[in-house]
N, C-alpha and C positions, 0 to 999 in steps of 0.2 A: 583896847581890842580893835582889830581891823574887821569891820563888818562885811564890806564888799569892795571889790576893785573893778574899776572901769578903765579900759585902755585898749591897746593894740596887741593882739596875740603875736609874739615874736618867736616862739619856740614851742614845740610839743613833741614829746617822746615819752610815752607812758612808762612810769607813772608821773613823769615830770613835765612841767610846762612853764612858760615865762610870759608875763604880760608887761608891756612897756607903758608906763604912765608918766608923761611929761619928762621923758629922758631917763627915767629910773626903771630898771628891769626887776620885777618881782618874781622870784622863783617859787614855785609851788608844786605840791603833789596833789594828785586827784585820782578818784576811782575811774574805772573804765567807762562807767555810765556818763561821766562828765566828758570824757574824750569823744564819745559818740556824738555829743551835741556841739562840740567846738567848731567854730568857723575856720576858714582857711587862714594860713599864716598871713599876717598883715592886715587882717580885718579886725573890726572892733568887737569887744566881748565884755560882758559883765559877769563877774563871778562872786558868789557868796563865799566868804572865807572864815576859817577858824585858825587862830594862832596858838601854837603850843610852844611854851617857853621851857627850855632845858638849860642846864648849866653850860653846855658847850654849843648851843645853837638855838635860834628862834626859827621854828618851822611853820610854814604857812600851808594850809590845806584848802583846796578850792573845789567848788561845787556849782554846777549850773542851776540846780534845783534847791530851793530853800528847804524842802522836805528832807533832802539827803543830808544837808549840813546839820539839820536838827537831829536827825537819826544818828549821824556821826557823833555828835556831842553826847547823846544818850548812851551810845555804845561805850564811849570812853569811861562812863561811870560804872560799867560792869566789871567786877573783879576779874583780873587777868586779861582784859581787852585793852590794848594800846592802840595808837594811831595806825600801825601797820595792819593789825588784825581787823580794825574797823574798816580800813580801805578795802581789804580783801572781801569782807562781807558785802560792802556796797558794790564792789565790782562783780560779785558772784550772784547777787539777787536784788531785784528792784525793791525799793523801800516798801511799796504796798504789798508785795509778795512776802516780804519779811514779816510785816504786821500780821498777815494771814497765818504764817507759820507759828508765830507766837500765840495767836488766838486758838489755833488748832492743837497746840502742843506738839507740833511736827518738828522735833529736833533732828529726826533722821534726815530730812531734806537739808537742814543746815550743815550737816556733816559732809555733804557733797561739795561744799565750798572749800577750796584748798586752804590748808592751815587750820581748819576748824575740826577739832576732835569731838568725841561724844560728850566728854565732860563740859567742854566750853559751850557746846550746843545746848545741853541741858540747862546750864547756868543762864544762858541768854534767855531761854524760854521762861524760866522761873523768875528771874530778876526783872524782866521787862513786861511780864504779863499784865500788871495793873497800871502801867504807864500809858499815857496818851501818846501813841506812836504817830509820827507825822506820816501822812499818806500823799503820794504823788497826785497832783491835780487838786488837792483840797486846801492848798495854801497859796496865797498870793505870791507870785514870783518877783514882784517889784521890790528891789532892794531898799527902796525908800520907805517901804512899809505903809504907804498911803492908801493902798487898795482895800476894798471892803472884803470881809470874810465871805467865802462862797456859801451857797445854800447847803452844800454837802457838809461843810465844816459846822455850820449852824445846826444841822441835823445831828451830827455826832455829839455836839455839846448837849443837845437836848436829851439824847439817849443816855449819856453819861449822868446827866442830872436826874434821870429816872432810875438810876441805879445799875445800869449795865456797865460792864467792864469796858474801858476804852478800846482795847483791841477787838472785842466782840462787836462793839458799836461800829467801829471803822469797817469791819468786814461786812456787816449787814448793809451799811450805807453804800459801800463800793459796789454791791450787787445791783443796786437800783439807781445809782447816781447819774448815769449817762442817758437818762430818759427825758431830760428837759423838764423835770417836775419841780414844783415849789418845795420849800423846806417842809411844809406840813404834809404834802403828798409823799415826799421821800420818807419821812418819819413813819407815816402810816404803813407804807409798804415794807419798810425795814422791820417794823414791829411784827408784821405777819410772818417774817422769816424766822423769828424766835419761837421755839417750842415752849410750852408752859414750864415755868420754873427755871428759865435759863439765865436769870439775872445773877 
């Protein structure tokens, strides 16, 4: 498995891009959110990747955010969702907003994404409701994986350990995570956002 690629951006034309690594050009596909973050042609870039092996091709998908790659992998496990549909979802809605749609059961918003019908949207909400969805800004973007977990991620883990659904925990944390609070303070404020019996 190819976890990440570091090299020089040599081509970008949505949904395709190419990164040169020591004389080898890696062709990849990426969601629009990744293209928004790409540097200019010729500049260095680091991309998290996912390899899909088919009988007729090895396809590499690229993401600037680790949370988006993780969500892409989760989407591929949903019945009827392949790489193309997963890219469309990531292009049509930020990862943290997708998590909120799942937590709220808002399949109607997901149907606004091109290529996502009502049945697929309902299936996404049902199948991903109890999974720990990756949230932008709550995961270390360092491909080496040496960074420490953020206070927000710690708080989410704590709420899940208390019995709250992962999507609900992520939504509650997101509402208070940008206030520069400690994990304990974030948990305390997030718990206040839950009404009684919302576990």
